[in-house]
MARDRENVO-318145 format. One record per residue (C-alpha): x, y, z; residue in one letter; residue number from 0. Coordinates in steps of 0.05 Angstrom, whole numbers. Layout:
east = X north = Y up = Z r = A k = NUM;
...
***
This chain:
east = 558 north = 150 up = -502 r = M k = 0;
east = 608 north = 110 up = -460 r = F k = 1;
east = 679 north = 92 up = -478 r = R k = 2;
east = 708 north = 23 up = -467 r = G k = 3;
east = 736 north = 36 up = -397 r = A k = 4;
east = 674 north = 74 up = -375 r = E k = 5;
east = 628 north = 18 up = -398 r = L k = 6;
east = 669 north = -33 up = -359 r = T k = 7;
east = 665 north = 8 up = -296 r = R k = 8;
east = 590 north = 18 up = -305 r = L k = 9;
east = 577 north = -57 up = -313 r = L k = 10;
east = 621 north = -72 up = -252 r = T k = 11;
east = 581 north = -22 up = -211 r = S k = 12;
east = 516 north = -54 up = -233 r = A k = 13;
east = 540 north = -123 up = -213 r = I k = 14;
east = 563 north = -96 up = -146 r = F k = 15;
east = 494 north = -66 up = -133 r = L k = 16;
east = 460 north = -133 up = -147 r = V k = 17;
east = 507 north = -170 up = -100 r = V k = 18;
east = 497 north = -116 up = -47 r = L k = 19;
east = 421 north = -124 up = -52 r = G k = 20;
east = 427 north = -200 up = -43 r = M k = 21;
east = 472 north = -189 up = 18 r = L k = 22;
east = 421 north = -141 up = 48 r = I k = 23;
east = 366 north = -194 up = 41 r = M k = 24;
east = 409 north = -246 up = 75 r = Q k = 25;
east = 428 north = -198 up = 130 r = A k = 26;
east = 355 north = -191 up = 148 r = R k = 27;
east = 353 north = -264 up = 170 r = E k = 28;
east = 366 north = -268 up = 246 r = P k = 29;
east = 396 north = -338 up = 241 r = R k = 30;
east = 454 north = -311 up = 200 r = N k = 31;
east = 479 north = -270 up = 260 r = W k = 32;
east = 475 north = -321 up = 316 r = R k = 33;
east = 549 north = -336 up = 308 r = W k = 34;
east = 564 north = -263 up = 323 r = L k = 35;
east = 521 north = -244 up = 383 r = C k = 36;
east = 491 north = -308 up = 410 r = G k = 37;
east = 420 north = -284 up = 401 r = E k = 38;
east = 379 north = -266 up = 339 r = P k = 39;
east = 352 north = -196 up = 325 r = A k = 40;
east = 279 north = -175 up = 335 r = A k = 41;
east = 270 north = -209 up = 403 r = G k = 42;
east = 292 north = -279 up = 383 r = G k = 43;
east = 310 north = -334 up = 432 r = P k = 44;
east = 373 north = -334 up = 474 r = V k = 45;
east = 411 north = -399 up = 470 r = A k = 46;
east = 422 north = -430 up = 539 r = P k = 47;
east = 493 north = -444 up = 561 r = A k = 48;
east = 479 north = -502 up = 607 r = N k = 49;
east = 445 north = -570 up = 600 r = L k = 50;
east = 393 north = -600 up = 646 r = I k = 51;
east = 422 north = -670 up = 640 r = H k = 52;
east = 496 north = -653 up = 634 r = G k = 53;
east = 533 north = -675 up = 571 r = R k = 54;
east = 489 north = -706 up = 518 r = P k = 55;
east = 498 north = -775 up = 486 r = A k = 56;
east = 542 north = -781 up = 425 r = D k = 57;
east = 515 north = -791 up = 355 r = D k = 58;
east = 520 north = -867 up = 360 r = A k = 59;
east = 474 north = -866 up = 420 r = G k = 60;
east = 528 north = -880 up = 472 r = G k = 61;
east = 529 north = -840 up = 536 r = A k = 62;
east = 584 north = -790 up = 544 r = S k = 63;
east = 564 north = -784 up = 616 r = S k = 64;
east = 543 north = -843 up = 659 r = G k = 65;
east = 485 north = -808 up = 693 r = H k = 66;
east = 448 north = -743 up = 698 r = W k = 67;
east = 480 north = -680 up = 724 r = F k = 68;
east = 443 north = -685 up = 791 r = V k = 69;
east = 464 north = -645 up = 851 r = K k = 70;
east = 485 north = -688 up = 908 r = K k = 71;
east = 461 north = -667 up = 976 r = G k = 72;
east = 423 north = -687 up = 1038 r = P k = 73;
east = 349 north = -699 up = 1033 r = Q k = 74;
east = 296 north = -708 up = 1086 r = S k = 75;
east = 266 north = -777 up = 1101 r = A k = 76;
east = 196 north = -750 up = 1088 r = A k = 77;
east = 214 north = -729 up = 1018 r = K k = 78;
east = 260 north = -787 up = 1000 r = K k = 79;
east = 228 north = -842 up = 959 r = K k = 80;
east = 260 north = -902 up = 926 r = T k = 81;
east = 248 north = -923 up = 853 r = P k = 82;
east = 209 north = -982 up = 881 r = D k = 83;
east = 156 north = -933 up = 906 r = A k = 84;
east = 149 north = -904 up = 837 r = V k = 85;
east = 145 north = -974 up = 807 r = A k = 86;
east = 90 north = -993 up = 856 r = A k = 87;
east = 50 north = -932 up = 838 r = N k = 88;
east = 58 north = -944 up = 763 r = T k = 89;
east = 42 north = -1018 up = 768 r = A k = 90;
east = -32 north = -1007 up = 781 r = R k = 91;
east = -75 north = -1042 up = 730 r = P k = 92;
east = -107 north = -999 up = 677 r = A k = 93;
east = -179 north = -978 up = 687 r = E k = 94;
east = -226 north = -1023 up = 649 r = P k = 95;
east = -252 north = -993 up = 585 r = A k = 96;
east = -322 north = -1003 up = 559 r = S k = 97;
east = -326 north = -1055 up = 504 r = A k = 98;
east = -374 north = -1014 up = 463 r = A k = 99;
east = -356 north = -942 up = 442 r = P k = 100;
east = -395 north = -886 up = 473 r = Q k = 101;
east = -448 north = -857 up = 429 r = R k = 102;
east = -488 north = -792 up = 425 r = V k = 103;
east = -552 north = -791 up = 384 r = N k = 104;
east = -531 north = -858 up = 354 r = G k = 105;
east = -463 north = -833 up = 330 r = K k = 106;
east = -398 north = -857 up = 363 r = P k = 107;
east = -358 north = -804 up = 398 r = L k = 108;
east = -289 north = -787 up = 372 r = D k = 109;
east = -253 north = -806 up = 436 r = L k = 110;
east = -178 north = -822 up = 443 r = P k = 111;
east = -158 north = -892 up = 465 r = P k = 112;
east = -163 north = -904 up = 539 r = P k = 113;
east = -99 north = -900 up = 581 r = P k = 114;
east = -59 north = -963 up = 588 r = T k = 115;
east = -39 north = -946 up = 659 r = G k = 116;
east = -47 north = -896 up = 715 r = P k = 117;
east = -49 north = -823 up = 695 r = T k = 118;
east = -69 north = -757 up = 725 r = D k = 119;
east = -141 north = -778 up = 713 r = L k = 120;
east = -133 north = -825 up = 773 r = D k = 121;
east = -147 north = -791 up = 839 r = E k = 122;
east = -95 north = -832 up = 876 r = D k = 123;
east = -43 north = -813 up = 825 r = E k = 124;
east = -58 north = -740 up = 833 r = R k = 125;
east = -52 north = -745 up = 908 r = G k = 126;
east = 15 north = -780 up = 904 r = A k = 127;
east = 40 north = -729 up = 853 r = A k = 128;
east = 18 north = -671 up = 897 r = T k = 129;
east = 60 north = -699 up = 954 r = E k = 130;
east = 121 north = -708 up = 909 r = E k = 131;
east = 114 north = -638 up = 880 r = F k = 132;
east = 130 north = -610 up = 949 r = Q k = 133;
east = 202 north = -632 up = 939 r = A k = 134;
east = 209 north = -594 up = 873 r = V k = 135;
east = 250 north = -530 up = 875 r = T k = 136;
east = 242 north = -478 up = 820 r = D k = 137;
east = 298 north = -439 up = 785 r = R k = 138;
east = 353 north = -489 up = 802 r = T k = 139;
east = 406 north = -506 up = 750 r = L k = 140;
east = 405 north = -581 up = 766 r = E k = 141;
east = 354 north = -635 up = 778 r = L k = 142;
east = 358 north = -653 up = 852 r = H k = 143;
east = 352 north = -726 up = 874 r = P k = 144;
east = 288 north = -711 up = 913 r = E k = 145;
east = 255 north = -685 up = 848 r = E k = 146;
east = 265 north = -750 up = 810 r = M k = 147;
east = 203 north = -785 up = 837 r = N k = 148;
east = 158 north = -731 up = 809 r = A k = 149;
east = 201 north = -731 up = 746 r = Y k = 150;
east = 190 north = -805 up = 731 r = W k = 151;
east = 117 north = -802 up = 751 r = R k = 152;
east = 103 north = -751 up = 697 r = L k = 153;
east = 141 north = -795 up = 647 r = F k = 154;
east = 96 north = -853 up = 667 r = S k = 155;
east = 34 north = -812 up = 656 r = W k = 156;
east = 59 north = -794 up = 586 r = V k = 157;
east = 76 north = -866 up = 568 r = Q k = 158;
east = 8 north = -891 up = 591 r = N k = 159;
east = -29 north = -845 up = 542 r = Q k = 160;
east = -31 north = -840 up = 467 r = S k = 161;
east = -12 north = -777 up = 430 r = L k = 162;
east = -85 north = -767 up = 411 r = A k = 163;
east = -105 north = -771 up = 484 r = G k = 164;
east = -53 north = -720 up = 505 r = L k = 165;
east = -72 north = -671 up = 449 r = S k = 166;
east = -146 north = -674 up = 466 r = K k = 167;
east = -136 north = -661 up = 540 r = R k = 168;
east = -80 north = -609 up = 536 r = A k = 169;
east = -95 north = -537 up = 554 r = V k = 170;
east = -75 north = -492 up = 496 r = K k = 171;
east = -86 north = -421 up = 523 r = D k = 172;
east = -29 north = -419 up = 574 r = V k = 173;
east = 24 north = -365 up = 566 r = V k = 174;
east = 94 north = -358 up = 592 r = Y k = 175;
east = 77 north = -311 up = 649 r = N k = 176;
east = 27 north = -362 up = 677 r = D k = 177;
east = 83 north = -409 up = 694 r = F k = 178;
east = 129 north = -354 up = 720 r = I k = 179;
east = 77 north = -321 up = 766 r = Q k = 180;
east = 41 north = -384 up = 791 r = S k = 181;
east = 85 north = -446 up = 782 r = P k = 182;
east = 51 north = -484 up = 838 r = D k = 183;
east = -18 north = -476 up = 806 r = D k = 184;
east = 7 north = -506 up = 740 r = F k = 185;
east = 51 north = -561 up = 767 r = R k = 186;
east = 29 north = -628 up = 739 r = G k = 187;
east = -19 north = -595 up = 690 r = R k = 188;
east = -22 north = -619 up = 617 r = L k = 189;
east = -10 north = -562 up = 567 r = V k = 190;
east = 5 north = -554 up = 493 r = A k = 191;
east = 58 north = -508 up = 465 r = M k = 192;
east = 73 north = -489 up = 393 r = E k = 193;
east = 149 north = -486 up = 395 r = L k = 194;
east = 201 north = -458 up = 348 r = N k = 195;
east = 254 north = -510 up = 364 r = V k = 196;
east = 326 north = -487 up = 366 r = R k = 197;
east = 361 north = -544 up = 401 r = R k = 198;
east = 350 north = -619 up = 408 r = V k = 199;
east = 400 north = -659 up = 450 r = L k = 200;
east = 399 north = -731 up = 472 r = R k = 201;
east = 420 north = -752 up = 542 r = S k = 202;
east = 426 north = -823 up = 571 r = P k = 203;
east = 374 north = -840 up = 623 r = A k = 204;
east = 392 north = -869 up = 690 r = T k = 205;
east = 363 north = -935 up = 711 r = K k = 206;
east = 287 north = -926 up = 717 r = N k = 207;
east = 225 north = -969 up = 726 r = P k = 208;
east = 198 north = -948 up = 658 r = L k = 209;
east = 255 north = -976 up = 617 r = G k = 210;
east = 271 north = -909 up = 584 r = I k = 211;
east = 340 north = -910 up = 552 r = K k = 212;
east = 348 north = -838 up = 527 r = N k = 213;
east = 315 north = -772 up = 543 r = V k = 214;
east = 313 north = -717 up = 489 r = Y k = 215;
east = 319 north = -645 up = 512 r = E k = 216;
east = 280 north = -598 up = 466 r = V k = 217;
east = 293 north = -524 up = 473 r = V k = 218;
east = 250 north = -472 up = 438 r = G k = 219;
east = 206 north = -411 up = 443 r = F k = 220;
east = 134 north = -394 up = 425 r = T k = 221;
east = 108 north = -334 up = 386 r = T k = 222;
east = 81 north = -307 up = 451 r = E k = 223;
east = 144 north = -318 up = 494 r = S k = 224;
east = 193 north = -291 up = 441 r = Q k = 225;
east = 262 north = -290 up = 475 r = A k = 226;
east = 238 north = -332 up = 535 r = W k = 227;
east = 251 north = -406 up = 526 r = L k = 228;
east = 215 north = -471 up = 541 r = Y k = 229;
east = 249 north = -536 up = 558 r = F k = 230;
east = 214 north = -600 up = 537 r = G k = 231;
east = 235 north = -671 up = 556 r = L k = 232;
east = 211 north = -731 up = 516 r = T k = 233;
east = 230 north = -804 up = 510 r = A k = 234;
east = 203 north = -810 up = 439 r = D k = 235;
east = 232 north = -763 up = 387 r = L k = 236;
east = 195 north = -763 up = 320 r = P k = 237;
east = 232 north = -804 up = 267 r = K k = 238;
east = 275 north = -761 up = 222 r = G k = 239;
east = 276 north = -700 up = 267 r = M k = 240;
east = 346 north = -669 up = 269 r = P k = 241;
east = 386 north = -672 up = 333 r = V k = 242;
east = 438 north = -619 up = 350 r = G k = 243;
east = 452 north = -552 up = 381 r = S k = 244;
east = 433 north = -512 up = 318 r = A k = 245;
east = 363 north = -535 up = 298 r = V k = 246;
east = 310 north = -493 up = 264 r = E k = 247;
east = 243 north = -529 up = 263 r = D k = 248;
east = 172 north = -523 up = 286 r = E k = 249;
east = 137 north = -572 up = 332 r = A k = 250;
east = 79 north = -579 up = 381 r = T k = 251;
east = 97 north = -603 up = 451 r = F k = 252;
east = 43 north = -637 up = 494 r = Y k = 253;
east = 69 north = -645 up = 564 r = G k = 254;
east = 62 north = -638 up = 639 r = Y k = 255;
east = 93 north = -578 up = 674 r = F k = 256;
east = 144 north = -599 up = 726 r = L k = 257;
east = 183 north = -537 up = 748 r = K k = 258;
east = 217 north = -473 up = 727 r = L k = 259;
east = 286 north = -495 up = 703 r = Q k = 260;
east = 342 north = -446 up = 714 r = G k = 261;
east = 393 north = -433 up = 659 r = Y k = 262;
east = 444 north = -381 up = 637 r = Y k = 263;
east = 442 north = -350 up = 568 r = R k = 264;
east = 502 north = -361 up = 524 r = A k = 265;
east = 555 north = -309 up = 539 r = G k = 266;
east = 527 north = -292 up = 608 r = A k = 267;
east = 572 north = -254 up = 656 r = K k = 268;
east = 596 north = -288 up = 721 r = P k = 269;
east = 551 north = -245 up = 765 r = D k = 270;
east = 490 north = -249 up = 719 r = E k = 271;
east = 425 north = -276 up = 746 r = R k = 272;
east = 400 north = -342 up = 719 r = A k = 273;
east = 338 north = -342 up = 674 r = L k = 274;
east = 278 north = -388 up = 683 r = A k = 275;
east = 245 north = -433 up = 632 r = A k = 276;
east = 183 north = -477 up = 641 r = P k = 277;
east = 204 north = -550 up = 641 r = L k = 278;
east = 153 north = -597 up = 609 r = L k = 279;
east = 152 north = -673 up = 603 r = I k = 280;
east = 112 north = -703 up = 547 r = G k = 281;
east = 109 north = -719 up = 472 r = R k = 282;
east = 130 north = -679 up = 411 r = L k = 283;
east = 97 north = -672 up = 343 r = V k = 284;
east = 146 north = -649 up = 290 r = W k = 285;
east = 118 north = -605 up = 235 r = H k = 286;
east = 170 north = -626 up = 184 r = S k = 287;
east = 129 north = -604 up = 124 r = S k = 288;
east = 120 north = -533 up = 152 r = A k = 289;
east = 195 north = -527 up = 165 r = A k = 290;
east = 213 north = -553 up = 96 r = A k = 291;
east = 163 north = -507 up = 64 r = E k = 292;
east = 191 north = -447 up = 101 r = A k = 293;
east = 262 north = -464 up = 79 r = R k = 294;
east = 237 north = -476 up = 8 r = G k = 295;
east = 201 north = -409 up = 7 r = E k = 296;
east = 263 north = -373 up = 30 r = S k = 297;
east = 305 north = -407 up = -23 r = F k = 298;
east = 253 north = -392 up = -76 r = S k = 299;
east = 252 north = -318 up = -59 r = Q k = 300;
east = 328 north = -314 up = -63 r = L k = 301;
east = 329 north = -354 up = -128 r = F k = 302;
east = 279 north = -308 up = -163 r = W k = 303;
east = 314 north = -246 up = -138 r = V k = 304;
east = 379 north = -272 up = -167 r = A k = 305;
east = 345 north = -289 up = -233 r = I k = 306;
east = 311 north = -221 up = -239 r = I k = 307;
east = 375 north = -185 up = -220 r = G k = 308;
east = 415 north = -224 up = -272 r = A k = 309;
east = 363 north = -209 up = -325 r = G k = 310;
east = 364 north = -135 up = -310 r = V k = 311;
east = 440 north = -135 up = -311 r = L k = 312;
east = 444 north = -170 up = -378 r = V k = 313;
east = 390 north = -125 up = -410 r = A k = 314;
east = 426 north = -63 up = -384 r = G k = 315;
east = 492 north = -88 up = -411 r = G k = 316;
east = 464 north = -102 up = -480 r = V k = 317;
east = 431 north = -33 up = -482 r = W k = 318;
east = 495 north = 1 up = -462 r = L k = 319;
east = 536 north = -37 up = -514 r = V k = 320;
east = 487 north = -20 up = -569 r = V k = 321;
east = 484 north = 52 up = -548 r = R k = 322;
east = 560 north = 57 up = -545 r = F k = 323;
east = 568 north = 26 up = -614 r = N k = 324;
east = 517 north = 74 up = -645 r = R k = 325;
east = 551 north = 134 up = -613 r = G k = 326;
east = 620 north = 112 up = -638 r = S k = 327;
east = 594 north = 103 up = -709 r = S k = 328;
east = 562 north = 171 up = -709 r = A k = 329;
east = 626 north = 204 up = -684 r = V k = 330;
east = 668 north = 168 up = -737 r = A k = 331;
east = 620 north = 189 up = -792 r = A k = 332;
east = 622 north = 262 up = -769 r = A k = 333;
east = 698 north = 260 up = -767 r = A k = 334;
east = 701 north = 234 up = -838 r = R k = 335;
east = 655 north = 290 up = -861 r = G k = 336;
east = 700 north = 345 up = -832 r = R k = 337;
east = 762 north = 330 up = -873 r = V k = 338;
east = 787 north = 399 up = -894 r = L k = 339;
east = 808 north = 411 up = -967 r = P k = 340;
east = 877 north = 435 up = -984 r = L k = 341;
east = 881 north = 511 up = -991 r = P k = 342;
east = 876 north = 539 up = -1061 r = S k = 343;
east = 933 north = 590 up = -1069 r = V k = 344;
east = 960 north = 621 up = -1133 r = P k = 345;
east = 1023 north = 585 up = -1153 r = I k = 346;
east = 1066 north = 648 up = -1157 r = D k = 347;
east = 1049 north = 668 up = -1086 r = Q k = 348;
east = 1063 north = 597 up = -1062 r = W k = 349;
east = 1131 north = 597 up = -1097 r = L k = 350;
east = 1151 north = 665 up = -1068 r = R k = 351;
east = 1131 north = 641 up = -997 r = G k = 352;
east = 1169 north = 576 up = -1006 r = A k = 353;
east = 1231 north = 612 up = -1031 r = A k = 354;
east = 1233 north = 659 up = -971 r = E k = 355;
east = 1229 north = 606 up = -916 r = G k = 356;
east = 1175 north = 554 up = -928 r = G k = 357;
east = 1101 north = 549 up = -915 r = L k = 358;
east = 1059 north = 524 up = -857 r = E k = 359;
east = 987 north = 508 up = -871 r = V k = 360;
east = 940 north = 531 up = -815 r = D k = 361;
east = 880 north = 484 up = -809 r = E k = 362;
east = 849 north = 513 up = -747 r = S k = 363;
east = 776 north = 529 up = -743 r = E k = 364;
east = 753 north = 595 up = -774 r = P k = 365;
east = 754 north = 653 up = -725 r = E k = 366;
east = 720 north = 719 up = -729 r = A k = 367;
east = 770 north = 774 up = -714 r = D k = 368;
east = 775 north = 848 up = -724 r = N k = 369;
east = 824 north = 848 up = -782 r = D k = 370;
east = 774 north = 823 up = -832 r = G k = 371;
east = 811 north = 759 up = -848 r = Y k = 372;
east = 768 north = 709 up = -810 r = G k = 373;
east = 719 north = 691 up = -865 r = D k = 374;
east = 765 north = 656 up = -913 r = G k = 375;
east = 740 north = 602 up = -960 r = Q k = 376;
east = 783 north = 545 up = -934 r = Y k = 377;
east = 784 north = 552 up = -858 r = G k = 378;
east = 840 north = 580 up = -818 r = G k = 379;
east = 867 north = 646 up = -841 r = R k = 380;
east = 851 north = 675 up = -909 r = L k = 381;
east = 898 north = 646 up = -960 r = G k = 382;
east = 911 north = 584 up = -918 r = G k = 383;
east = 987 north = 593 up = -910 r = F k = 384;
east = 1039 north = 637 up = -877 r = R k = 385;
east = 1113 north = 644 up = -881 r = S k = 386;
east = 1154 north = 614 up = -826 r = V k = 387;
east = 1222 north = 628 up = -854 r = G k = 388;
east = 1244 north = 694 up = -822 r = K k = 389;
east = 1226 north = 730 up = -759 r = S k = 390;
east = 1269 north = 794 up = -763 r = D k = 391;
east = 1216 north = 838 up = -791 r = G k = 392;
east = 1238 north = 828 up = -864 r = S k = 393;
east = 1185 north = 813 up = -915 r = P k = 394;
east = 1198 north = 738 up = -908 r = G k = 395;
east = 1179 north = 740 up = -835 r = G k = 396;
east = 1106 north = 751 up = -845 r = N k = 397;
east = 1098 north = 764 up = -918 r = G k = 398;
east = 1045 north = 729 up = -957 r = F k = 399;
east = 1014 north = 700 up = -894 r = S k = 400;
east = 947 north = 725 up = -916 r = N k = 401;
east = 954 north = 716 up = -990 r = G k = 402;
east = 963 north = 789 up = -1007 r = R k = 403;
***
């Protein structure tokens, strides 16, 4: 069916189609194109070009920048507060907890541990935070000095509560537009966000009354927000969670909303308007098993596609080789069966033809023509030979070519 060169070309084409199919599957993954356009397809997140806290710390934990990227500028005396004021507010003793657990119908309630310090549950704390929130400015690219009191107060609320306490109290039905349209209504409110994390950077903390050494900046998006990002700040990153500018993980962030943080998308033009992302301060729960399972599922799909493609390719190659060998054998057998016998010519005629110029045996296929000599017994012309000696019209020129 196929000759050697044709079979090789066919197998090469089949291998090319398998490779092309695998490339198409990989091209469907948005993360494979971030290097090209800076944002994934299908409404994925846009990587921010700026950092909230300036340059992050190095891998060894040292600070590449001595302090935060905070805009220097004048501030009013009414809004200016010293770190001592924050320390005084956070130094209040914890509210006494009942020695016996609360019960309903004789069964203990599943309550989180009580706070170890002042939180937003304290009325005085809420009042102090409300006053400090008046100094917060939305959509700025930097953290201003007058915003740091509210900044550290939210960190103290987080540190004084357990993760279980934060998760039970957090509001889970807040969407991106709620923060954009009414930031003042949500400032200082505890919310929960299911984030697709795309960047985790570590920055050194300035001197603070809480003793925090590093702050981790977590950037991601939710299924609802799509291309619109969230910024989360935490002092406690889950153990083993990757840190870097190209992270692909899933996590739940429980935190307090501080402000709308301004940022530019990667590759933004000089005159392009800054985007806004809700900035949360809280704790992070890393879903490492879900991320590993998603990566394993993607690898498993690719592996089985490769195995099936290779199996189809091998089976097709074997079938083609067998088919080619059978066809070659049949052609060779047919050729051997078509060997034509030598023409049977009376010896006297053969000698006369040879004496007058030689003979040339014509072994062409029988032809039907109008002179009545196409049905000879031995194929070719009747008699199977013709004279080739003379061409001047003498008897040797064409004599005895038909055996007469």
